[in-house]
C-alpha positions, 0 to 999 in steps of 0.5 A: 499499500505504502508503494502505491502511495509513493507512486501516486506522489511521484505521478502527482508530483510530475503532472504538477510540474509546469511546462516550460514557457517559450521565451518571447521575442519581439519579432517586430524589431527583427529583420524580415529573414530573422523574424520568419526563422524565429517565428517558425521555430515558436510555431513548431515548439508550441506544437510539442513543448515536451520535444527536446529537439525542438527546443534545441532548434529554437535556442540555435535560431536565437543564438546564431542571430545574437539574441543570447538572452532568449537563447539562454532561457531556451537552453534552460528549458531544453537542459531541464528536459535531460538527455543532452547531447555534446553539441547542445552543451557546447552551444550552451557553453558559447551562450554563457560565454556570450552573456557572461551568465552561467546557465544552471548546471551545464558546467557540471553536465559538461564535466561529468560528460567529459569524465564519462567519455574523454573522446569528446574532442569538440567539447574539451576544446570548447570549454578550454577556450572559454576558460582561456577567454574567462582568464582560467588559464590553468583550467584552459591549459588542462583542457587544451592540452588533452584535446591537443593529444587526441587532434593537432587541429590548427584551432586547438594549437592556436588556442593552446599557443596563447594559453601558454604564451599567457603563462609565460612560456614563448618558446613552447608557444612559438612552437605550437603556433608555427605548427598551427600556421603549417596547417592553416596558413590563411589564418589571420589569427595566427599571424596576429599571435605569432608576430608578438611571440617573436618580438617577445623572443628578440626576432624582430626580422621574423615578426616583421616577416610575419606581418608582411606575410601574404596569407594563403590557404585555409584558416583555422575555423572551428570544426564542431558540427553543432557550431557550423550548424548554428552558423548556417542558421544565420539567415540575416546575413545570407538575405542581406548578401542576396540583396547586395548581389541583386543590387549589384546585379542591377548596378545599383552600387550605393544600394548594394553598399547598404546591405554590405555595411550591414553584414560587415557590422556583424561579421567584420572579417567575412571576405567575400563581403569585403570583396563585394564592397571593394567592387562597389567602392571601385564603381563609385570612384572611391579607390582607397576605400576599394583597395582597402576592402580588396586587400582585406579580403585577400587577407582573409581569404587569398582565393577570392578571384574578385578581390584580385581582379579589383586590385589588378584594376586599381594597380592599372589605373595608378601605373603599377603595371606589374602588380596589375598583371600579377593580380589579374593573373591570379584572378584568372588562375582562380576564375578562368571564366570571368570575362572582364578579367579575361579582357583586362589581362591582355591590356595589362600585359601590353601596358607592362611591355609584354607584347608577345605575352599580350597578343597571346592573351588577347587571341585566347580572350577572343577565342573563349569570348568570340561575341564579346564587342566590348573586349575588342573594343578595349584592345583597340583603344589601348593599342591606338593610345600605345602608338600601335594603330596598325596593330589596332587596325589589323585587330579590328578588321579582323573582329569585323569579319567575325562580328560583322558591321558592328558600328564601334568597331568600324569607329575604332577601325577608322580611328586607328587609320587616322593615326597612320594618316590614311584619311581617305580609307579612315573615312570610309570606315566612319561612313560605314560605322554611321551606316550601321548607326546613326548615333556613332561617333564617326559622325563627328569624325566625318565633319573634322576630316573632310 
C-alpha cells in the first residue's frame, strides 16, 4: 500500500510540474528573414513543448542571431528535459560566454560528460577556449592539452599556443603557433599571435616578415558540427548577401553598399563581403576604400578572384603595371571564366611591355568569348593610345570579319587609320560606322576629316 501511495505522489508531482514557457522575442524589431526563422521555430515548438529537439532548434536560431538572453532561457528549458547531446552543451557554453551569465547545471554536466567520455574533443576544446577567454589559464591549459593529445587541429594549436604564451612560455607558444600556421596558412589570428611572440623572443626580423606575409590557404575555422550548423542558421547575413548581389547585378552600387555594411557590422572578417564592397567602392570612384576592402578580403581569403581583379584594376589605373599583371593573372587562375578579368589581362600585359604575351592573351580571350565586342574595343583603344594603330587596325578588321558591321568596331578602325595618316580610308570606315548606327561618334569625325 505504501508503495502505491509513493507512486501516486511521484505521478502527481510530475503532473504538477508546469510546462516550460517559450521565451518570447519581439519579432517586429527584427529583419524579415530573422523574424520568419524565429516565428517558425516558435510555431514548431508550440505543437510539442516536451520535444527536446525543438527546444534545441529554437535556442540555436536565437543564438545564431545573437539573441542571447532569449537563447539562454531556451537552453535552460532544454536542459531540464535531460538527455543532452555534446553539441548542445557546447552551444550552451558559447551562450554562457556571450552573456557572461551561467546556465544552471551546464558546467557540471560538461564535466560529468567529459569524465564519462574522454573522446569528446570538440566539447573539451570549447570549454578550454572559454576558460582561456575567462582568464582561467590553468583550467584552459588542462583542457586544451588533453584536446591536443587527441587532435592537433590548427584551432586547438592556436588556443593552446595563446594559453602557454599567457603563462609565460614563449618558446613553446612559438612551436605550437608555427605548427598551427603550417596547418592553416590563411589564418590571420595565427599571424597576429605569432608576430608578437617573435618580438618577445627578440626576433624582430621574423616578426616583420610574419606581418608582411601574404596569407594563403585555409583558416583555422571552428570544426564542430554543432557550431557549423548554428552558423548556417544565420539567415540575416545570407539574406543581406542576396540583396547585395541583386543590387550589384542591377549596378545599384550604393544600395549594395547599404546591405554589405550591414553584413560587415556583424561579421567584420567576412572576406566575400569585403570583396563585394570593394567592387562597389571601385564602381563609385572611391579607389582608396576599394583597395582597403580588397586587401582585407585577400588577407582573410587569398582565393577570392573578385578581390584580385579589383586590385588589378586599381594597380593598372595608378601605373603599377607589374602588380596589375600579377593580380589579374591570379584572378584568372582562380576563375578562368571571368570575362572582365579575361579582357583586362591582355591590356595589363601590353601596358607592362610584354607584347608577345599580350597578343597571345588577347587571342585566347577572343577565342573564349568570341562575341564580346567590348573586349575588342578596349584592346583597340589601348593599342592606338600606345602608338600601335597598325596593330589596332589589323585587330579591328579581323573582329569586323567575325562580328559583322559593328558601328563601334568600324569607328575604332577609322581612328586607327587616322592615326596612321590614311585619311581617305578612315573616312570610308567612319561612313560605314554611321550607316550601321546613325548615333555613332564617327559622324563627328566625318565633319573633321572632310
